[in-house]
Structures are given as structure tokens and as C-alpha cells.
C-alpha positions as CSV (number, residue, x, y, z in Angstrom):
1,M,18.8,16.3,-24.1
2,V,19.8,16.0,-20.4
3,D,23.0,17.8,-21.0
4,R,21.2,20.6,-22.8
5,V,18.7,21.0,-19.9
6,E,21.5,20.9,-17.4
7,A,23.3,23.7,-19.3
8,Q,20.2,25.8,-19.4
9,V,19.8,25.5,-15.6
10,Q,23.5,26.5,-15.1
11,D,22.8,29.6,-17.3
12,I,19.9,30.5,-15.1
13,E,22.0,30.0,-12.0
14,S,24.6,32.4,-13.4
15,F,22.0,35.0,-14.2
16,L,20.6,34.8,-10.7
17,A,24.1,35.2,-9.2
18,V,24.8,38.3,-11.3
19,A,21.4,39.8,-10.5
20,Q,21.8,39.2,-6.7
21,T,25.4,40.4,-6.5
22,G,25.3,43.2,-9.2
23,S,28.6,42.0,-10.5
24,F,29.9,39.4,-12.9
25,T,33.1,39.1,-10.8
26,R,31.4,38.5,-7.5
27,A,28.9,36.1,-9.2
28,A,31.8,34.1,-10.6
29,E,33.5,33.9,-7.2
30,G,30.2,32.7,-5.6
31,L,29.8,30.0,-8.2
32,G,33.4,28.9,-8.2
33,T,34.0,29.7,-11.8
34,S,35.5,32.4,-14.0
35,K,34.0,35.8,-14.9
36,S,34.3,34.8,-18.6
37,N,32.1,31.6,-18.0
38,V,29.5,33.6,-16.2
39,G,29.4,36.2,-19.0
40,K,29.0,33.5,-21.6
41,A,26.2,31.9,-19.6
42,V,24.3,35.1,-19.4
43,Q,24.8,35.8,-23.1
44,R,23.5,32.3,-24.0
45,L,20.4,32.9,-21.9
46,E,19.8,36.3,-23.4
47,K,20.2,34.8,-26.9
48,R,17.7,32.1,-26.1
49,L,15.2,34.5,-24.6
50,G,15.7,37.0,-27.4
51,T,16.2,40.0,-25.1
52,Q,18.8,41.8,-23.0
53,L,18.7,41.0,-19.3
54,F,21.3,43.4,-18.0
55,Q,22.5,47.0,-18.7
56,R,26.3,46.8,-18.5
57,T,28.5,49.8,-17.9
58,T,32.1,50.0,-16.6
59,R,30.8,50.9,-13.2
60,A,27.7,48.8,-12.7
61,V,25.5,45.9,-13.9
62,R,21.7,46.6,-13.7
63,L,18.7,44.6,-14.7
64,T,16.6,45.7,-17.6
65,E,12.9,45.7,-17.4
66,D,12.9,42.2,-19.1
67,G,15.6,41.2,-16.7
68,E,13.4,42.1,-13.7
69,T,10.5,40.1,-15.1
70,Y,12.7,37.1,-15.7
71,L,14.3,37.4,-12.3
72,Q,10.9,37.2,-10.6
73,A,10.0,34.1,-12.6
74,A,13.3,32.4,-12.0
75,Q,13.2,33.0,-8.3
76,A,9.6,31.7,-8.1
77,A,10.6,28.6,-10.0
78,L,13.6,27.9,-7.7
79,Q,11.4,28.5,-4.6
80,G,8.9,25.9,-6.0
81,L,11.7,23.4,-6.5
82,R,12.9,24.0,-2.9
83,E,9.4,23.4,-1.6
84,A,9.1,20.3,-3.6
85,E,12.4,19.0,-2.3
86,Q,11.2,19.7,1.3
87,A,7.9,18.0,0.7
88,L,9.6,14.9,-0.7
89,A,12.0,14.8,2.2
90,A,9.0,15.0,4.6
91,R,7.4,12.1,2.8
92,R,10.5,10.0,3.3
93,A,10.5,10.8,7.0
94,E,6.7,10.7,7.7
95,P,4.1,8.5,6.1
96,I,2.2,10.9,3.9
97,G,-0.1,10.1,0.9
98,R,-2.2,7.2,-0.4
99,V,-1.5,3.5,0.1
100,R,-3.6,1.1,-1.9
101,L,-4.3,-2.4,-0.4
102,D,-6.0,-5.4,-1.9
103,V,-7.2,-7.8,0.8
104,P,-9.3,-11.0,0.9
105,A,-12.9,-10.1,1.6
106,G,-13.5,-11.8,5.0
107,F,-10.0,-11.2,6.3
108,G,-10.0,-7.5,5.3
109,R,-12.6,-6.7,8.0
110,L,-10.3,-8.1,10.6
111,L,-7.7,-5.6,9.6
112,L,-9.9,-2.5,9.8
113,P,-9.4,-1.8,13.5
114,F,-5.6,-2.2,13.1
115,L,-5.7,0.2,10.1
116,A,-7.8,2.7,12.1
117,T,-5.1,2.8,14.8
118,L,-2.5,3.4,12.1
119,Q,-4.4,6.3,10.5
120,Q,-4.8,7.9,13.9
121,R,-1.0,7.8,14.4
122,Y,-0.4,9.2,10.9
123,P,-3.2,11.5,10.0
124,K,-1.6,12.5,6.7
125,L,-1.9,8.9,5.5
126,T,-4.8,7.9,3.2
127,L,-5.8,4.2,2.9
128,E,-7.6,2.7,-0.1
129,M,-8.6,-0.9,0.4
130,A,-10.4,-3.3,-1.9
131,L,-11.9,-6.5,-0.5
132,N,-12.0,-9.5,-2.9
133,D,-10.9,-13.1,-3.0
134,R,-9.4,-13.3,-6.5
135,M,-5.6,-13.3,-7.1
136,S,-4.8,-9.7,-8.1
137,D,-1.7,-8.6,-10.0
138,P,0.1,-6.1,-7.7
139,V,2.1,-4.5,-10.6
140,A,-0.5,-4.4,-13.4
141,E,-3.3,-3.1,-11.1
142,G,-1.2,-0.6,-9.2
143,W,-1.5,-2.0,-5.7
144,D,1.0,-1.0,-3.1
145,I,0.3,-4.0,-0.9
146,V,-1.6,-7.2,-1.8
147,V,-2.5,-9.4,1.2
148,R,-3.1,-13.0,0.2
149,I,-3.9,-16.2,2.1
150,G,-2.2,-19.5,1.0
151,E,-0.9,-20.0,-2.5
152,L,1.2,-17.1,-4.0
153,P,1.2,-16.2,-7.7
154,P,4.1,-17.6,-9.7
155,S,5.9,-14.3,-10.3
156,G,9.3,-13.0,-9.3
157,D,8.4,-9.3,-9.7
158,M,7.4,-8.9,-6.1
159,T,8.7,-8.9,-2.5
160,V,6.8,-11.3,-0.1
161,R,6.6,-10.9,3.6
162,K,4.8,-13.3,5.9
163,L,2.3,-11.6,8.2
164,C,0.9,-14.5,10.3
165,S,-0.4,-18.1,10.2
166,L,-4.0,-19.1,10.6
167,R,-5.9,-22.1,11.9
168,L,-9.1,-23.5,10.4
169,G,-12.1,-24.2,12.5
170,L,-15.8,-25.0,12.2
171,Y,-18.4,-22.4,13.1
172,A,-22.2,-22.1,13.1
173,S,-24.8,-19.7,14.5
174,P,-26.5,-20.5,17.9
175,D,-29.8,-20.5,16.1
176,Y,-28.7,-23.2,13.6
177,L,-27.4,-25.4,16.4
178,H,-30.6,-24.9,18.3
179,R,-32.6,-26.1,15.3
180,K,-30.2,-28.9,14.2
181,G,-28.8,-30.1,17.4
182,T,-25.3,-30.1,19.0
183,I,-22.3,-31.8,17.4
184,K,-20.3,-34.2,19.6
185,D,-17.7,-35.4,17.1
186,V,-16.6,-35.3,13.5
187,A,-18.9,-38.1,12.5
188,D,-21.9,-36.0,13.5
189,L,-21.0,-33.5,10.7
190,A,-22.4,-35.8,8.1
191,T,-26.0,-35.0,9.1
192,H,-25.5,-31.2,9.1
193,H,-25.8,-28.4,6.5
194,A,-22.5,-27.1,5.0
195,V,-21.7,-23.8,3.6
196,I,-18.7,-24.3,1.3
197,F,-16.2,-21.9,-0.2
198,R,-15.3,-22.0,-3.9
199,G,-11.7,-20.8,-4.3
200,P,-10.2,-18.6,-7.1
201,T,-9.4,-21.8,-9.1
202,G,-13.1,-22.7,-9.2
203,R,-12.6,-25.8,-7.0
204,L,-14.8,-26.4,-4.0
205,R,-12.7,-26.3,-0.9
206,P,-13.2,-29.4,1.3
207,W,-13.1,-29.2,5.0
208,T,-9.8,-30.3,6.6
209,V,-10.2,-31.5,10.2
210,S,-8.3,-33.3,12.9
211,D,-10.2,-36.5,13.7
212,G,-8.7,-38.6,16.5
213,G,-5.2,-37.1,15.9
214,R,-5.4,-37.8,12.2
215,I,-5.8,-35.0,9.6
216,R,-8.4,-35.8,7.0
217,E,-10.5,-34.0,4.4
218,I,-14.3,-34.1,4.3
219,S,-16.1,-33.3,1.1
220,M,-19.5,-32.2,2.4
221,D,-22.7,-32.0,0.3
222,P,-23.3,-28.2,0.5
223,V,-26.5,-26.3,0.9
224,L,-24.8,-23.1,-0.2
225,V,-21.6,-22.5,-2.2
226,L,-20.0,-19.0,-2.1
227,A,-16.9,-17.5,-3.7
228,D,-16.8,-14.6,-1.3
229,G,-15.1,-15.0,2.0
230,Q,-17.2,-12.5,3.8
231,A,-20.4,-13.9,2.4
232,L,-19.4,-17.3,3.7
233,I,-19.2,-15.8,7.2
234,D,-22.4,-13.9,6.8
235,A,-24.2,-17.1,5.7
236,A,-23.0,-18.9,8.8
237,V,-24.2,-16.1,11.0
238,S,-27.5,-16.1,9.2
239,G,-28.1,-19.8,10.1
240,F,-27.5,-21.5,6.7
241,G,-25.3,-24.1,8.3
242,I,-21.7,-24.8,9.3
243,A,-18.8,-23.1,7.7
244,Q,-15.0,-23.6,8.0
245,I,-13.5,-20.2,8.9
246,F,-10.1,-18.9,9.8
247,D,-9.7,-18.6,13.6
248,R,-8.6,-15.0,13.6
249,V,-11.8,-14.1,11.7
250,G,-14.2,-16.4,13.5
251,Q,-13.1,-15.4,17.0
252,A,-14.6,-11.9,16.7
253,Y,-18.0,-13.5,15.9
254,V,-17.7,-15.9,18.8
255,D,-16.9,-13.0,21.2
256,S,-20.0,-11.2,20.0
257,G,-22.2,-14.3,20.3
258,R,-23.1,-14.5,16.6
259,L,-21.2,-17.8,16.0
260,V,-20.2,-20.8,18.1
261,H,-16.9,-22.6,17.6
262,I,-17.7,-26.2,17.0
263,L,-15.3,-29.1,17.9
264,P,-12.2,-26.9,18.7
265,E,-10.3,-30.1,19.0
266,A,-10.9,-30.6,15.2
267,D,-9.1,-27.4,14.3
268,V,-6.1,-27.7,12.0
269,E,-3.2,-25.5,10.9
270,G,-4.3,-23.3,8.1
271,P,-2.4,-21.4,5.3
272,P,0.0,-18.5,6.0
273,V,-0.9,-14.9,5.3
274,H,1.5,-13.0,3.1
275,A,1.9,-9.4,2.0
276,I,3.0,-9.0,-1.6
277,I,4.8,-5.7,-2.6
278,P,5.8,-4.9,-6.2
279,V,9.5,-4.9,-6.7
280,G,10.9,-1.5,-7.8
281,V,12.4,1.5,-6.3
282,K,13.1,1.8,-2.5
283,M,9.8,1.2,-0.6
284,A,8.1,4.5,0.3
285,A,7.8,5.4,4.0
286,K,4.0,5.3,3.7
287,T,4.0,1.7,2.3
288,R,6.6,0.5,4.9
289,A,4.6,2.1,7.7
290,V,1.4,0.2,6.7
291,L,3.3,-3.1,6.1
292,N,5.1,-3.0,9.5
293,H,1.9,-2.0,11.3
294,L,0.0,-5.0,9.8
295,A,2.8,-7.4,10.6
296,D,3.1,-6.2,14.2
297,S,-0.7,-6.2,14.8
298,L,-1.2,-9.6,13.4
299,R,1.8,-11.0,15.3
300,D,0.4,-9.7,18.5
């Protein structure tokens, strides 16, 4: 099938060369082949189309009316192919088109300012972002980049790139602390309200804290359980209680006065953040631009 299509394209190229030069001999010279091969190519094309494309005399070769019609169509088709090749070349050189990202709910809002800067740099780039805390399948769901915190899915059909590391800290709203009192050490946490995250596996996530130089887990009795990372943050801001939040996310709320960082000395190393990219053909310029920008922004 491929050979047949290729032969048909060569016949069209021979036709165009004859039409443009007005000579089978000059067409053959331009194509680097023989006059006989060009003649046979035009004959095959005429047979397939069921019409005569040239009026041949001993002195000249002229297009018939059908030949004129076919010439216009062939030239338009070739021009369309040239424009498509130019567009594809531009895509490789400049990030153009849509990039689909799947990002954890709470963490995704942290990325929005970085992505806004990227879009300003590359105005032909369109970003589509979903915010959720479940483990997506990059290949099956058609994502270009999946950002995940912590455990990675057991699959070899992807490329993984580390974006940054996180720390875990305890945060609560000023209003909550005003009502319930300040917290001086880890032992004081036992008398406070906890907002707990339920992970994708369904397990309640205990708090991990540093207590006197020793890393320990605390299983708090929650007043609220949430499976949405952003909802966890919103609940802490609303005064439900204390939540354990990633430092890069919590800092913005501390800076705005909506949360207070409790017991900074109890912070612990958190999980790494990875970008997952489906394995396949060479990574598109648009995807690489987004990936590199995220890695640079989070590293800074």
C-alpha cells in the first residue's frame, strides 16, 4: 500500500515537472531520470484519472482543459503540504499547542503563578490542568504531564523526573488558635482538633513529626476527614483545626495571614514531587517547555 501511494506521488511529481517546463526532456533532467520514465509516469496518471492531461505534438507539450484543472489541484495540495511541514517545524522550535497536566489538588494552586509566567513567555501555548488527588494513568487518560507527590504507580511505560522535595508542617488559622490556645510542644497536640487527609489508598494519613530529635507518627482523633488536598487547606483556614500541610503550599497562606505555622521545629522531611511523562515518541517542544519551567520554578 505504501509503495503504491509513493508511486502515485512520483507520477504527480512527473506531471508537475512536465507542466512547469513544457517538455518531457527538461522535466526528466530536473527530476534526474529518463524521458521514458517521465512519459510512463504521466501515462499511468492519465490512465488512473481516465483523461488526457497533455496535448502532445512534435513541437510542444500543452495542458488540456482537464490538465489545467488537475494542475491547480496538485499545486494547491503541494502548497498545503509545504505549509504543514513549516507548521510542524515551527512547533518543534517554539512551544505551540495544548499541554494537558494532572496535578494534586492543593499543590496545583501553587503552580498557577509559575504556569502564568510560562504562558506569557509562550502565548501560543494552551494549558489544560486537572486538580485531583487520585493516581491517574498518564497513557490511558491522555495526559502529557502528571505531577504526583510521593509513591509512584508501578508502571514502566513512563519517564519520571523529580521536580522538588517537600517538608511537612502543622498549620492552623489564627482564629482557631485564639479559641483553643497556643501550642508549646508536641504533647499539646493531643488536646487539639485535627483535620486529617485520607489518601488514594483509603488510609487515614497520620501526622509525622519531629519530637525532641526523634521522628514519630501521631494518629490523631480527627474532627474532619478529607480526601481532597485543597479542601484540607481550606478547612484549616476556616478554623476547623490543625492540618499537616506541605511547606511550599502552607507558606503562601502564612504570608497572607490566613494560617499560622505551628511548632516549626516539629517539621519533617516530606515526600518528593515527580513529573510523570508517558513513554513514546520524542517529547514535543511544548511538553518539554512546561516540564523544564516547572522544574526550574520549583527548584528556585
